[in-house]
N, C-alpha and C positions, 0 to 999 in steps of 0.2 A: 952647673951654675944655679945658684939659689934665686928664687923669685921673691921679690918684696911684696908682701901682702899688706896693703894700706887699709886704713879705717874706711875710706870711701869705697874701696873694692868690697870689703866685708859687708858694709851696709847695703850695697847694690845686690850682692849675692844672696843676702838674707831675704830679700823681697821675692826671690824666685824659688824658695824652698817648697817642697811638696809634702802635704800631710800624709802620714801613714799611721798604722796602729801596730804596735808590737805586742805579741802574746808570749808570755813565759809559762811553759807547762811544768807542772811538778807531778810527782807520783802521788796518786790518790790513795785513799784508805783501802781500795780493792785492787791495788797494783799487783799483789802477789796471789790473787785468786787463780785457780787452775786454768780458766779459759781466758786469762788476761791477754795473752799474745794473740789470740784470735780476734779479740776486741780491738787491740792496737793495730792489727792488720786492716780492719775495717776503718779505723781512724786514718790510716795511711791512704786508703782508697778515697776517703772524703777529702784529704789533702790534695790528691791528684785532681779530683773534680774541681776543687776551689782554684787550683792553679790553672786548669783548662778554662775556667770562667774568668780569669784575670783578677781574681780577688785575693789570692795568696801568692805573694811575689817571691818570698824566700822561706824555705823550710829547713830547719837545722835540728835534727834529733841530737840529744845529748846522751852519750853512753858513758855513764859513770856510776860509781857506787852511791853518790849523793842523792838528794831528793829531786834535783832538776831533771826534767825529761826532754825538754825541747824549747826552741825559740821559733816564732814565726813572724814574718812581716807581712801585714795585710794592706792591700790597696783599697781600704774601706775605713769608714769612721768607727769610733769606739762603739757606738750603739749597734751598728750592723755587725761588727766583728763579734761583739758579745753574743748576739743572737745566733750567729754562725757557730760559735764555740758551744753554746748551750745545746745545740742540735747535734753535736759531735757524739758518736757512739761511745767513745772512751770517757768523755765527760759525763754523759748520761748514766753510765755504769759505775762511776766513781773510780775508774782505773787511773784516770788523769784528772788534775785540777788545773785551773788557769787563772792568770792575772792579765789584765789588759791595760795598755798604756798608749796614750796619744803621743806621737812623735813627728818629726819632720826630717826630711833628707835634703842634703845639698844637691844642687843641680848636677846631673851627670853621674851621680853615685851609682856604682854597680860593683858586683863581686868580680874579682879577677877570674879569667877563664880557666 
């Protein structure tokens, strides 16, 4: 059975959205350097630490031939997320680059199990 979503319902739900920050990772100019995978391993370690601290909610590596390398959803504002990314070993070494975007999530959003 289909649920009717009214304008009033939408207005009510929009007041309960939660802010997040999305990071889009791309391959940097040093992505193909000989020790890049070692640096990306340390980038992964940093991601696990950020998850343990409740700052990184979703991590999605992208494995493709294109220039995209990953997507992350941070439970932090744009300024804090930018500082966290600037301290990332893969960013510091030019193996990865990043873009940061403020976003919002609907109440109850989650990834399927």
